[in-house]
Biopython code that builds the backbone (N, CA, C, O; Angstrom):
import numpy as np
from Bio.PDB.StructureBuilder import StructureBuilder

atoms = [
    (1, "MET", "N", (-19.926, 11.413, -7.600)),
    (1, "MET", "CA", (-18.873, 10.836, -6.716)),
    (1, "MET", "C", (-19.024, 9.398, -6.742)),
    (1, "MET", "O", (-20.100, 8.804, -6.812)),
    (2, "ILE", "N", (-17.743, 8.819, -6.674)),
    (2, "ILE", "CA", (-17.760, 7.096, -6.737)),
    (2, "ILE", "C", (-17.131, 6.847, -5.421)),
    (2, "ILE", "O", (-16.240, 7.577, -4.987)),
    (3, "GLN", "N", (-17.574, 5.857, -4.810)),
    (3, "GLN", "CA", (-16.947, 5.126, -3.725)),
    (3, "GLN", "C", (-15.754, 4.265, -4.006)),
    (3, "GLN", "O", (-15.828, 3.294, -4.759)),
    (4, "TYR", "N", (-14.602, 4.645, -3.365)),
    (4, "TYR", "CA", (-13.532, 3.892, -3.551)),
    (4, "TYR", "C", (-13.126, 3.462, -2.137)),
    (4, "TYR", "O", (-13.747, 3.808, -1.132)),
    (5, "TYR", "N", (-12.048, 2.688, -2.135)),
    (5, "TYR", "CA", (-11.381, 2.345, -0.767)),
    (5, "TYR", "C", (-9.860, 2.498, -0.898)),
    (5, "TYR", "O", (-9.274, 2.416, -1.977)),
    (6, "TYR", "N", (-9.360, 2.689, 0.095)),
    (6, "TYR", "CA", (-7.876, 2.844, -0.012)),
    (6, "TYR", "C", (-7.223, 2.116, 1.196)),
    (6, "TYR", "O", (-7.939, 1.927, 2.180)),
    (7, "SER", "N", (-5.956, 1.696, 1.218)),
    (7, "SER", "CA", (-5.072, 1.047, 2.198)),
    (7, "SER", "C", (-3.864, 1.441, 2.268)),
    (7, "SER", "O", (-3.276, 1.415, 1.187)),
    (8, "LEU", "N", (-3.081, 1.918, 3.440)),
    (8, "LEU", "CA", (-1.545, 2.073, 3.146)),
    (8, "LEU", "C", (-0.949, 0.962, 3.423)),
    (8, "LEU", "O", (-1.349, 0.187, 4.292)),
    (9, "ILE", "N", (0.242, 0.751, 2.584)),
    (9, "ILE", "CA", (1.167, -0.230, 2.757)),
    (9, "ILE", "C", (2.221, 0.499, 3.647)),
    (9, "ILE", "O", (2.518, 1.694, 3.617)),
    (10, "GLN", "N", (2.753, -0.554, 4.499)),
    (10, "GLN", "CA", (3.719, 0.043, 5.365)),
    (10, "GLN", "C", (4.827, -0.919, 5.760)),
    (10, "GLN", "O", (4.694, -2.136, 5.635)),
    (11, "TYR", "N", (5.903, -0.355, 6.229)),
    (11, "TYR", "CA", (7.036, -1.212, 6.528)),
    (11, "TYR", "C", (7.262, -1.226, 7.812)),
    (11, "TYR", "O", (7.494, -0.105, 8.264)),
    (12, "CYS", "N", (7.281, -2.084, 8.570)),
    (12, "CYS", "CA", (7.794, -2.247, 9.963)),
    (12, "CYS", "C", (9.034, -3.144, 10.408)),
    (12, "CYS", "O", (8.844, -4.306, 10.768)),
    (13, "PRO", "N", (10.194, -2.630, 10.380)),
    (13, "PRO", "CA", (11.519, -3.397, 10.445)),
    (13, "PRO", "C", (11.552, -4.047, 11.884)),
    (13, "PRO", "O", (12.304, -4.999, 12.094)),
    (14, "ASN", "N", (10.855, -3.610, 12.733)),
    (14, "ASN", "CA", (11.269, -4.235, 14.288)),
    (14, "ASN", "C", (9.742, -4.263, 14.848)),
    (14, "ASN", "O", (9.204, -3.316, 15.422)),
    (15, "LEU", "N", (9.156, -5.497, 14.582)),
    (15, "LEU", "CA", (7.825, -5.808, 15.017)),
    (15, "LEU", "C", (7.550, -5.498, 16.430)),
    (15, "LEU", "O", (6.379, -5.315, 16.762)),
    (16, "ALA", "N", (8.483, -5.419, 17.289)),
    (16, "ALA", "CA", (8.167, -5.338, 18.832)),
    (16, "ALA", "C", (8.004, -3.861, 19.125)),
    (16, "ALA", "O", (7.270, -3.471, 20.033)),
    (17, "ARG", "N", (8.772, -2.954, 18.261)),
    (17, "ARG", "CA", (8.434, -1.504, 18.452)),
    (17, "ARG", "C", (7.251, -0.854, 17.753)),
    (17, "ARG", "O", (6.903, 0.286, 18.061)),
    (18, "LEU", "N", (6.593, -1.601, 16.763)),
    (18, "LEU", "CA", (5.457, -1.327, 15.908)),
    (18, "LEU", "C", (5.645, 0.138, 15.208)),
    (18, "LEU", "O", (4.641, 0.833, 15.052)),
    (19, "GLU", "N", (6.727, 0.539, 14.851)),
    (19, "GLU", "CA", (7.064, 1.711, 14.252)),
    (19, "GLU", "C", (6.996, 1.339, 12.710)),
    (19, "GLU", "O", (7.462, 0.318, 12.206)),
    (20, "VAL", "N", (6.259, 2.469, 11.993)),
    (20, "VAL", "CA", (6.040, 2.094, 10.468)),
    (20, "VAL", "C", (6.280, 3.188, 9.570)),
    (20, "VAL", "O", (6.044, 4.362, 9.855)),
    (21, "ALA", "N", (6.810, 2.737, 8.350)),
    (21, "ALA", "CA", (6.956, 3.885, 7.309)),
    (21, "ALA", "C", (5.911, 3.550, 6.294)),
    (21, "ALA", "O", (5.821, 2.399, 5.869)),
    (22, "ASN", "N", (5.100, 4.526, 5.878)),
    (22, "ASN", "CA", (4.238, 4.195, 4.739)),
    (22, "ASN", "C", (5.064, 4.043, 3.393)),
    (22, "ASN", "O", (5.727, 5.047, 3.134)),
    (23, "ILE", "N", (5.156, 3.102, 2.569)),
    (23, "ILE", "CA", (5.712, 2.710, 1.626)),
    (23, "ILE", "C", (4.811, 2.554, 0.270)),
    (23, "ILE", "O", (5.296, 2.451, -0.856)),
    (24, "GLY", "N", (3.412, 2.554, 0.574)),
    (24, "GLY", "CA", (2.657, 2.316, -0.780)),
    (24, "GLY", "C", (1.271, 2.598, -0.425)),
    (24, "GLY", "O", (0.996, 3.034, 0.693)),
    (25, "LEU", "N", (0.310, 2.357, -1.382)),
    (25, "LEU", "CA", (-0.977, 2.958, -1.416)),
    (25, "LEU", "C", (-1.681, 1.795, -2.466)),
    (25, "LEU", "O", (-1.294, 1.500, -3.597)),
    (26, "VAL", "N", (-2.796, 1.261, -1.736)),
    (26, "VAL", "CA", (-3.769, 0.511, -2.642)),
    (26, "VAL", "C", (-5.025, 1.292, -2.715)),
    (26, "VAL", "O", (-5.472, 1.848, -1.712)),
    (27, "LEU", "N", (-5.705, 1.363, -4.063)),
    (27, "LEU", "CA", (-6.707, 2.093, -4.498)),
    (27, "LEU", "C", (-7.664, 1.015, -5.034)),
    (27, "LEU", "O", (-7.259, 0.223, -5.885)),
    (28, "PHE", "N", (-8.915, 0.961, -4.563)),
    (28, "PHE", "CA", (-9.977, -0.103, -4.999)),
    (28, "PHE", "C", (-11.235, 0.546, -5.252)),
    (28, "PHE", "O", (-11.610, 1.454, -4.510)),
    (29, "CYS", "N", (-11.966, 0.135, -6.302)),
    (29, "CYS", "CA", (-13.315, 0.576, -6.521)),
    (29, "CYS", "C", (-13.961, -0.716, -7.004)),
    (29, "CYS", "O", (-13.630, -1.221, -8.077)),
    (30, "PRO", "N", (-14.900, -1.258, -6.193)),
    (30, "PRO", "CA", (-15.478, -2.424, -6.641)),
    (30, "PRO", "C", (-16.562, -2.182, -7.825)),
    (30, "PRO", "O", (-16.618, -3.062, -8.685)),
    (31, "ASP", "N", (-17.358, -1.153, -7.934)),
    (31, "ASP", "CA", (-18.224, -0.736, -8.898)),
    (31, "ASP", "C", (-17.526, -0.479, -10.236)),
    (31, "ASP", "O", (-18.170, -0.516, -11.285)),
    (32, "ASN", "N", (-16.319, -0.241, -10.211)),
    (32, "ASN", "CA", (-15.591, 0.043, -11.604)),
    (32, "ASN", "C", (-14.663, -1.205, -12.011)),
    (32, "ASN", "O", (-14.215, -1.295, -13.153)),
    (33, "ASP", "N", (-14.419, -2.091, -11.095)),
    (33, "ASP", "CA", (-13.542, -3.111, -11.300)),
    (33, "ASP", "C", (-12.185, -2.546, -11.291)),
    (33, "ASP", "O", (-11.453, -2.828, -12.239)),
    (34, "PHE", "N", (-11.752, -1.796, -10.363)),
    (34, "PHE", "CA", (-10.596, -0.878, -10.374)),
    (34, "PHE", "C", (-9.683, -1.239, -9.063)),
    (34, "PHE", "O", (-10.104, -1.068, -7.919)),
    (35, "LEU", "N", (-8.528, -1.702, -9.330)),
    (35, "LEU", "CA", (-7.712, -2.042, -8.290)),
    (35, "LEU", "C", (-6.212, -1.510, -8.773)),
    (35, "LEU", "O", (-5.770, -1.793, -9.886)),
    (36, "THR", "N", (-5.612, -0.851, -7.983)),
    (36, "THR", "CA", (-4.117, -0.456, -8.385)),
    (36, "THR", "C", (-3.310, -0.555, -7.122)),
    (36, "THR", "O", (-3.818, -0.512, -6.001)),
    (37, "VAL", "N", (-2.186, -0.675, -7.332)),
    (37, "VAL", "CA", (-1.178, -0.450, -6.130)),
    (37, "VAL", "C", (-0.046, 0.162, -6.601)),
    (37, "VAL", "O", (0.505, -0.126, -7.664)),
    (38, "ARG", "N", (0.381, 1.175, -5.669)),
    (38, "ARG", "CA", (1.534, 2.082, -6.011)),
    (38, "ARG", "C", (2.626, 1.806, -4.910)),
    (38, "ARG", "O", (2.229, 1.888, -3.748)),
    (39, "LEU", "N", (3.810, 1.525, -5.100)),
    (39, "LEU", "CA", (4.829, 1.577, -4.088)),
    (39, "LEU", "C", (5.977, 2.599, -4.247)),
    (39, "LEU", "O", (6.251, 3.089, -5.342)),
    (40, "SER", "N", (6.502, 2.838, -3.338)),
    (40, "SER", "CA", (7.730, 3.761, -3.363)),
    (40, "SER", "C", (8.845, 3.248, -4.113)),
    (40, "SER", "O", (8.991, 2.033, -3.980)),
    (41, "GLN", "N", (9.629, 3.794, -4.824)),
    (41, "GLN", "CA", (10.863, 3.430, -5.585)),
    (41, "GLN", "C", (11.954, 3.765, -4.850)),
    (41, "GLN", "O", (12.930, 3.044, -5.058)),
    (42, "ASP", "N", (12.108, 4.732, -3.966)),
    (42, "ASP", "CA", (13.114, 5.219, -3.318)),
    (42, "ASP", "C", (13.007, 4.781, -1.820)),
    (42, "ASP", "O", (12.104, 5.130, -1.060)),
    (43, "ASP", "N", (14.090, 3.942, -1.498)),
    (43, "ASP", "CA", (13.818, 3.551, -0.066)),
    (43, "ASP", "C", (14.979, 4.478, 0.866)),
    (43, "ASP", "O", (15.582, 3.934, 1.791)),
    (44, "GLU", "N", (15.168, 5.671, 0.572)),
    (44, "GLU", "CA", (16.230, 6.381, 1.184)),
    (44, "GLU", "C", (15.405, 6.957, 2.357)),
    (44, "GLU", "O", (16.047, 7.062, 3.402)),
    (45, "ARG", "N", (14.095, 7.359, 2.399)),
    (45, "ARG", "CA", (13.508, 7.814, 3.451)),
    (45, "ARG", "C", (13.356, 6.708, 4.562)),
    (45, "ARG", "O", (13.301, 7.099, 5.728)),
    (46, "ILE", "N", (13.293, 5.563, 4.336)),
    (46, "ILE", "CA", (13.053, 4.181, 5.240)),
    (46, "ILE", "C", (14.672, 4.118, 6.089)),
    (46, "ILE", "O", (14.866, 3.964, 7.295)),
    (47, "ASN", "N", (15.609, 4.282, 5.072)),
    (47, "ASN", "CA", (16.997, 4.207, 5.536)),
    (47, "ASN", "C", (17.178, 5.254, 6.677)),
    (47, "ASN", "O", (17.675, 4.948, 7.761)),
    (48, "ARG", "N", (16.773, 6.423, 6.389)),
    (48, "ARG", "CA", (17.014, 7.585, 7.362)),
    (48, "ARG", "C", (15.973, 7.326, 8.429)),
    (48, "ARG", "O", (16.443, 7.559, 9.543)),
    (49, "MET", "N", (14.829, 6.958, 8.455)),
    (49, "MET", "CA", (13.898, 6.785, 9.439)),
    (49, "MET", "C", (14.433, 5.886, 10.562)),
    (49, "MET", "O", (14.503, 6.214, 11.746)),
    (50, "PHE", "N", (14.843, 4.579, 9.976)),
    (50, "PHE", "CA", (15.064, 3.428, 10.932)),
    (50, "PHE", "C", (16.663, 3.308, 11.060)),
    (50, "PHE", "O", (17.171, 2.380, 11.690)),
    (51, "LYS", "N", (17.448, 4.338, 10.402)),
    (51, "LYS", "CA", (18.927, 4.205, 10.566)),
    (51, "LYS", "C", (19.401, 2.866, 10.175)),
    (51, "LYS", "O", (20.201, 2.238, 10.868)),
    (52, "THR", "N", (18.882, 2.398, 9.001)),
    (52, "THR", "CA", (19.187, 0.898, 8.648)),
    (52, "THR", "C", (19.670, 1.113, 7.177)),
    (52, "THR", "O", (19.601, 2.236, 6.679)),
    (53, "LYS", "N", (20.140, 0.088, 6.503)),
    (53, "LYS", "CA", (20.407, -0.047, 5.116)),
    (53, "LYS", "C", (19.821, -1.240, 4.485)),
    (53, "LYS", "O", (20.268, -2.386, 4.522)),
    (54, "ILE", "N", (18.495, -0.707, 3.757)),
    (54, "ILE", "CA", (17.984, -1.917, 3.168)),
    (54, "ILE", "C", (18.523, -2.446, 1.932)),
    (54, "ILE", "O", (18.934, -1.759, 0.997)),
    (55, "LYS", "N", (18.497, -3.710, 1.987)),
    (55, "LYS", "CA", (18.969, -4.579, 0.768)),
    (55, "LYS", "C", (18.232, -4.258, -0.469)),
    (55, "LYS", "O", (17.314, -5.025, -0.763)),
    (56, "ASP", "N", (18.495, -3.174, -1.309)),
    (56, "ASP", "CA", (17.552, -2.761, -2.334)),
    (56, "ASP", "C", (17.066, -3.878, -3.310)),
    (56, "ASP", "O", (15.896, -3.857, -3.693)),
    (57, "SER", "N", (17.863, -4.784, -3.696)),
    (57, "SER", "CA", (17.261, -5.884, -4.754)),
    (57, "SER", "C", (16.274, -6.721, -3.899)),
    (57, "SER", "O", (15.150, -6.981, -4.330)),
    (58, "LEU", "N", (16.661, -7.101, -2.799)),
    (58, "LEU", "CA", (15.699, -8.139, -2.021)),
    (58, "LEU", "C", (14.476, -7.345, -1.448)),
    (58, "LEU", "O", (13.445, -7.954, -1.162)),
    (59, "PHE", "N", (14.577, -6.046, -1.286)),
    (59, "PHE", "CA", (13.327, -5.281, -0.815)),
    (59, "PHE", "C", (12.682, -5.061, -2.027)),
    (59, "PHE", "O", (11.469, -4.914, -1.875)),
    (60, "ALA", "N", (13.067, -4.987, -3.176)),
    (60, "ALA", "CA", (12.351, -4.651, -4.210)),
    (60, "ALA", "C", (11.563, -5.818, -4.772)),
    (60, "ALA", "O", (10.452, -5.630, -5.267)),
    (61, "ILE", "N", (12.082, -6.946, -4.708)),
    (61, "ILE", "CA", (11.466, -8.212, -4.938)),
    (61, "ILE", "C", (10.408, -8.679, -4.061)),
    (61, "ILE", "O", (9.512, -9.394, -4.507)),
    (62, "MET", "N", (10.454, -8.292, -2.730)),
    (62, "MET", "CA", (9.310, -8.336, -1.754)),
    (62, "MET", "C", (8.255, -7.526, -2.102)),
    (62, "MET", "O", (7.140, -8.007, -2.304)),
    (63, "LYS", "N", (8.504, -6.243, -2.204)),
    (63, "LYS", "CA", (7.516, -5.317, -2.790)),
    (63, "LYS", "C", (6.706, -5.706, -3.938)),
    (63, "LYS", "O", (5.484, -5.562, -3.989)),
    (64, "GLU", "N", (7.513, -6.262, -4.958)),
    (64, "GLU", "CA", (6.754, -6.645, -6.173)),
    (64, "GLU", "C", (5.954, -7.857, -6.132)),
    (64, "GLU", "O", (5.000, -8.020, -6.892)),
    (65, "GLY", "N", (6.336, -8.757, -5.220)),
    (65, "GLY", "CA", (5.741, -9.949, -4.822)),
    (65, "GLY", "C", (4.335, -9.553, -4.142)),
    (65, "GLY", "O", (3.288, -10.124, -4.449)),
    (66, "LEU", "N", (4.413, -8.502, -3.171)),
    (66, "LEU", "CA", (3.200, -8.101, -2.387)),
    (66, "LEU", "C", (2.103, -7.414, -3.644)),
    (66, "LEU", "O", (0.938, -7.759, -3.840)),
    (67, "ARG", "N", (2.789, -6.482, -4.299)),
    (67, "ARG", "CA", (1.908, -5.864, -5.530)),
    (67, "ARG", "C", (1.265, -6.946, -6.291)),
    (67, "ARG", "O", (0.052, -6.907, -6.495)),
    (68, "GLN", "N", (2.131, -8.083, -6.803)),
    (68, "GLN", "CA", (1.329, -8.884, -7.623)),
    (68, "GLN", "C", (0.347, -9.747, -6.786)),
    (68, "GLN", "O", (-0.636, -10.172, -7.393)),
    (69, "LYS", "N", (0.468, -10.031, -5.607)),
    (69, "LYS", "CA", (-0.615, -10.916, -4.845)),
    (69, "LYS", "C", (-1.670, -9.914, -4.701)),
    (69, "LYS", "O", (-2.816, -10.355, -4.782)),
    (70, "LEU", "N", (-1.516, -8.541, -4.485)),
    (70, "LEU", "CA", (-2.803, -7.862, -4.338)),
    (70, "LEU", "C", (-3.544, -7.498, -5.477)),
    (70, "LEU", "O", (-4.696, -7.074, -5.379)),
    (71, "MET", "N", (-2.992, -7.627, -6.496)),
    (71, "MET", "CA", (-3.462, -7.374, -7.881)),
    (71, "MET", "C", (-4.502, -8.628, -8.259)),
    (71, "MET", "O", (-5.369, -8.494, -9.123)),
    (72, "THR", "N", (-4.338, -9.660, -7.627)),
    (72, "THR", "CA", (-5.162, -10.963, -7.868)),
    (72, "THR", "C", (-6.561, -10.987, -6.935)),
    (72, "THR", "O", (-7.580, -11.640, -7.159)),
    (73, "LEU", "N", (-6.307, -10.128, -5.887)),
    (73, "LEU", "CA", (-7.617, -10.126, -5.136)),
    (73, "LEU", "C", (-8.776, -9.424, -5.880)),
    (73, "LEU", "O", (-8.471, -8.580, -6.723)),
    (74, "LYS", "N", (-9.872, -9.653, -5.681)),
    (74, "LYS", "CA", (-10.986, -9.136, -6.393)),
    (74, "LYS", "C", (-12.254, -8.544, -5.502)),
    (74, "LYS", "O", (-13.235, -8.040, -6.048)),
    (75, "SER", "N", (-12.143, -8.641, -4.351)),
    (75, "SER", "CA", (-13.089, -8.114, -3.590)),
    (75, "SER", "C", (-12.778, -7.264, -2.345)),
    (75, "SER", "O", (-11.598, -7.420, -2.029)),
    (76, "LEU", "N", (-13.333, -6.548, -1.656)),
    (76, "LEU", "CA", (-13.097, -5.736, -0.372)),
    (76, "LEU", "C", (-12.921, -6.824, 0.619)),
    (76, "LEU", "O", (-11.894, -6.659, 1.278)),
    (77, "ASP", "N", (-13.442, -7.641, 0.862)),
    (77, "ASP", "CA", (-13.440, -8.765, 1.698)),
    (77, "ASP", "C", (-12.030, -9.523, 1.596)),
    (77, "ASP", "O", (-11.289, -9.719, 2.559)),
    (78, "GLU", "N", (-11.789, -9.901, 0.329)),
    (78, "GLU", "CA", (-10.399, -10.550, 0.220)),
    (78, "GLU", "C", (-9.267, -9.596, 0.490)),
    (78, "GLU", "O", (-8.265, -10.052, 1.041)),
    (79, "LEU", "N", (-9.311, -8.363, 0.174)),
    (79, "LEU", "CA", (-8.302, -7.376, 0.293)),
    (79, "LEU", "C", (-8.136, -7.204, 1.846)),
    (79, "LEU", "O", (-7.012, -7.294, 2.339)),
    (80, "ASN", "N", (-9.164, -6.974, 2.570)),
    (80, "ASN", "CA", (-9.159, -6.913, 3.957)),
    (80, "ASN", "C", (-8.604, -8.142, 4.715)),
    (80, "ASN", "O", (-7.890, -8.039, 5.712)),
    (81, "SER", "N", (-8.950, -9.192, 4.219)),
    (81, "SER", "CA", (-8.497, -10.429, 4.789)),
    (81, "SER", "C", (-7.137, -10.788, 4.592)),
    (81, "SER", "O", (-6.484, -11.424, 5.420)),
    (82, "TYR", "N", (-6.641, -10.319, 3.324)),
    (82, "TYR", "CA", (-5.203, -10.587, 3.056)),
    (82, "TYR", "C", (-4.458, -9.630, 4.019)),
    (82, "TYR", "O", (-3.412, -10.033, 4.528)),
    (83, "ALA", "N", (-4.935, -8.354, 4.312)),
    (83, "ALA", "CA", (-4.306, -7.302, 4.812)),
    (83, "ALA", "C", (-4.015, -7.693, 6.317)),
    (83, "ALA", "O", (-2.980, -7.400, 6.915)),
    (84, "SER", "N", (-5.008, -8.350, 6.801)),
    (84, "SER", "CA", (-5.219, -8.750, 8.258)),
    (84, "SER", "C", (-4.204, -9.942, 8.484)),
    (84, "SER", "O", (-3.782, -10.180, 9.615)),
    (85, "MET", "N", (-3.821, -10.685, 7.385)),
    (85, "MET", "CA", (-2.989, -11.908, 7.588)),
    (85, "MET", "C", (-1.609, -11.545, 7.490)),
    (85, "MET", "O", (-0.878, -12.462, 7.863)),
    (86, "LEU", "N", (-1.028, -10.554, 7.128)),
    (86, "LEU", "CA", (0.356, -10.333, 6.869)),
    (86, "LEU", "C", (1.029, -10.393, 8.250)),
    (86, "LEU", "O", (0.628, -9.831, 9.269)),
    (87, "VAL", "N", (2.116, -11.166, 8.115)),
    (87, "VAL", "CA", (2.913, -11.444, 9.573)),
    (87, "VAL", "C", (4.384, -11.094, 9.191)),
    (87, "VAL", "O", (5.251, -11.442, 9.992)),
    (88, "ASN", "N", (4.753, -10.452, 8.072)),
    (88, "ASN", "CA", (6.187, -10.149, 8.013)),
    (88, "ASN", "C", (6.458, -8.682, 8.238)),
    (88, "ASN", "O", (5.582, -8.128, 8.902)),
    (89, "SER", "N", (7.401, -7.965, 7.870)),
    (89, "SER", "CA", (7.726, -6.604, 7.855)),
    (89, "SER", "C", (6.769, -5.662, 7.122)),
    (89, "SER", "O", (6.692, -4.466, 7.400)),
    (90, "PHE", "N", (6.033, -6.269, 6.159)),
    (90, "PHE", "CA", (4.882, -5.392, 5.680)),
    (90, "PHE", "C", (3.576, -5.462, 6.372)),
    (90, "PHE", "O", (3.082, -6.544, 6.690)),
    (91, "ARG", "N", (3.050, -4.399, 6.593)),
    (91, "ARG", "CA", (1.577, -4.166, 7.013)),
    (91, "ARG", "C", (0.867, -3.496, 6.122)),
    (91, "ARG", "O", (1.420, -2.905, 5.194)),
    (92, "MET", "N", (-0.533, -3.502, 6.303)),
    (92, "MET", "CA", (-1.403, -2.608, 5.545)),
    (92, "MET", "C", (-2.464, -2.333, 6.417)),
    (92, "MET", "O", (-2.919, -3.232, 7.123)),
    (93, "THR", "N", (-2.968, -1.047, 6.453)),
    (93, "THR", "CA", (-3.957, -0.528, 7.125)),
    (93, "THR", "C", (-5.533, -1.347, 6.618)),
    (93, "THR", "O", (-5.675, -1.969, 5.565)),
    (94, "GLN", "N", (-6.339, -1.186, 7.422)),
    (94, "GLN", "CA", (-7.765, -1.755, 6.892)),
    (94, "GLN", "C", (-8.226, -0.824, 5.819)),
    (94, "GLN", "O", (-8.032, 0.384, 5.951)),
    (95, "PHE", "N", (-8.777, -1.269, 4.848)),
    (95, "PHE", "CA", (-9.284, -0.586, 3.830)),
    (95, "PHE", "C", (-10.409, 0.554, 4.345)),
    (95, "PHE", "O", (-11.383, 0.225, 5.023)),
    (96, "MET", "N", (-10.168, 1.804, 3.969)),
    (96, "MET", "CA", (-11.121, 2.950, 4.280)),
    (96, "MET", "C", (-11.752, 3.484, 3.225)),
    (96, "MET", "O", (-11.280, 3.449, 2.088)),
    (97, "PRO", "N", (-12.861, 4.013, 3.524)),
    (97, "PRO", "CA", (-13.793, 4.677, 2.268)),
    (97, "PRO", "C", (-13.185, 6.027, 1.845)),
    (97, "PRO", "O", (-12.591, 6.741, 2.653)),
    (98, "CYS", "N", (-13.334, 6.315, 0.694)),
    (98, "CYS", "CA", (-13.188, 7.741, 0.331)),
    (98, "CYS", "C", (-13.817, 8.041, -1.153)),
    (98, "CYS", "O", (-13.926, 7.178, -2.024)),
    (99, "ARG", "N", (-14.090, 8.992, -1.250)),
    (99, "ARG", "CA", (-14.983, 9.559, -2.597)),
    (99, "ARG", "C", (-14.184, 10.035, -3.489)),
    (99, "ARG", "O", (-13.309, 10.830, -3.144)),
    (100, "ILE", "N", (-14.327, 9.640, -4.819)),
    (100, "ILE", "CA", (-13.437, 10.355, -5.869)),
    (100, "ILE", "C", (-14.403, 10.718, -6.986)),
    (100, "ILE", "O", (-15.199, 9.946, -7.520)),
    (101, "SER", "N", (-14.222, 11.965, -7.252)),
    (101, "SER", "CA", (-15.222, 12.525, -8.289)),
    (101, "SER", "C", (-15.018, 12.019, -9.920)),
    (101, "SER", "O", (-15.765, 12.398, -10.822)),
    (102, "GLN", "N", (-13.978, 11.183, -10.096)),
    (102, "GLN", "CA", (-13.776, 10.920, -11.414)),
    (102, "GLN", "C", (-14.054, 9.344, -11.626)),
    (102, "GLN", "O", (-14.071, 8.699, -10.578)),
    (103, "GLU", "N", (-14.220, 8.801, -12.524)),
    (103, "GLU", "CA", (-14.239, 7.335, -12.822)),
    (103, "GLU", "C", (-12.868, 6.707, -12.832)),
    (103, "GLU", "O", (-12.689, 5.573, -12.389)),
    (104, "ASP", "N", (-11.847, 7.485, -13.367)),
    (104, "ASP", "CA", (-10.587, 7.112, -13.351)),
    (104, "ASP", "C", (-9.785, 7.463, -12.041)),
    (104, "ASP", "O", (-9.498, 8.641, -11.825)),
    (105, "GLY", "N", (-9.442, 6.535, -11.221)),
    (105, "GLY", "CA", (-8.996, 6.619, -10.069)),
    (105, "GLY", "C", (-7.268, 7.140, -10.007)),
    (105, "GLY", "O", (-6.717, 7.637, -9.025)),
    (106, "TYR", "N", (-6.672, 6.871, -11.289)),
    (106, "TYR", "CA", (-5.181, 7.146, -11.199)),
    (106, "TYR", "C", (-4.904, 8.590, -10.855)),
    (106, "TYR", "O", (-3.959, 8.777, -10.089)),
    (107, "ASP", "N", (-5.523, 9.569, -11.262)),
    (107, "ASP", "CA", (-5.053, 10.749, -10.626)),
    (107, "ASP", "C", (-5.234, 11.377, -9.313)),
    (107, "ASP", "O", (-4.621, 12.313, -8.799)),
    (108, "GLU", "N", (-6.271, 10.617, -8.851)),
    (108, "GLU", "CA", (-6.516, 10.543, -7.206)),
    (108, "GLU", "C", (-5.367, 9.998, -6.760)),
    (108, "GLU", "O", (-4.672, 10.620, -5.957)),
    (109, "LEU", "N", (-4.999, 8.718, -7.235)),
    (109, "LEU", "CA", (-3.964, 7.915, -6.662)),
    (109, "LEU", "C", (-2.636, 8.591, -6.446)),
    (109, "LEU", "O", (-1.904, 8.480, -5.463)),
    (110, "ASP", "N", (-2.453, 9.301, -7.517)),
    (110, "ASP", "CA", (-1.244, 9.987, -7.377)),
    (110, "ASP", "C", (-0.971, 11.200, -6.489)),
    (110, "ASP", "O", (0.136, 11.657, -6.202)),
    (111, "LYS", "N", (-2.350, 11.708, -6.045)),
    (111, "LYS", "CA", (-2.347, 12.797, -5.062)),
    (111, "LYS", "C", (-2.384, 12.372, -3.686)),
    (111, "LYS", "O", (-1.796, 12.918, -2.752)),
    (112, "MET", "N", (-3.237, 11.193, -3.627)),
    (112, "MET", "CA", (-2.968, 10.500, -2.387)),
    (112, "MET", "C", (-1.861, 9.844, -1.995)),
    (112, "MET", "O", (-1.678, 9.557, -0.812)),
    (113, "PHE", "N", (-0.970, 9.528, -2.997)),
    (113, "PHE", "CA", (0.209, 9.024, -2.691)),
    (113, "PHE", "C", (1.242, 10.013, -2.311)),
    (113, "PHE", "O", (2.085, 9.663, -1.485)),
    (114, "ASP", "N", (1.282, 11.218, -2.816)),
    (114, "ASP", "CA", (2.109, 12.361, -2.610)),
    (114, "ASP", "C", (1.849, 12.821, -1.035)),
    (114, "ASP", "O", (2.752, 13.092, -0.244)),
    (115, "ASP", "N", (0.382, 12.855, -0.735)),
    (115, "ASP", "CA", (0.052, 13.299, 0.651)),
    (115, "ASP", "C", (0.404, 12.166, 1.906)),
    (115, "ASP", "O", (0.898, 12.421, 3.004)),
    (116, "LEU", "N", (0.030, 10.988, 1.428)),
    (116, "LEU", "CA", (0.256, 9.928, 2.586)),
    (116, "LEU", "C", (1.585, 9.067, 2.481)),
    (116, "LEU", "O", (1.929, 8.450, 3.489)),
    (117, "VAL", "N", (2.314, 8.988, 1.392)),
    (117, "VAL", "CA", (3.656, 8.207, 1.329)),
    (117, "VAL", "C", (4.809, 8.866, 1.073)),
    (117, "VAL", "O", (5.777, 8.452, 1.709)),
    (118, "ASN", "N", (5.027, 9.920, 0.207)),
    (118, "ASN", "CA", (6.022, 10.697, 0.003)),
    (118, "ASN", "C", (6.266, 11.730, 1.030)),
    (118, "ASN", "O", (7.206, 12.515, 0.904)),
]
sb = StructureBuilder()
sb.init_structure("model")
sb.init_model(0)
sb.init_chain("A")
sb.init_seg("    ")
for serial, (resi, resn, name, xyz) in enumerate(atoms, 1):
    if name == "N":
        sb.init_residue(resn, " ", resi, " ")
    sb.init_atom(name, np.array(xyz, "f"), 0.0, 1.0, " ", f" {name:<3s}", serial, name[0])
structure = sb.get_structure()
């Protein structure tokens, strides 16, 4: 078993209400120098949940900017620090430990994404 850490990326359109929708997942393993970010491609669930219409192109650009920034971070401390500083409509949970039985976390990422985001 290999120690990984994950964080949910969440969308919060109204900060006063603190209601969120999970829109992505970050999976990190410091021992394997593994970091990947997966974000939802379909925003229909968000539109239904919050009874809004997201501007698809702008929202896609914002998500891609977040993904690119996360991919530059190299340690659990950096990732948690960045997650705690988000002040816009994106939120991230604190990174939580999980054990994965394989060295390649991509299969587990798909399973976790389906369970926690889709």
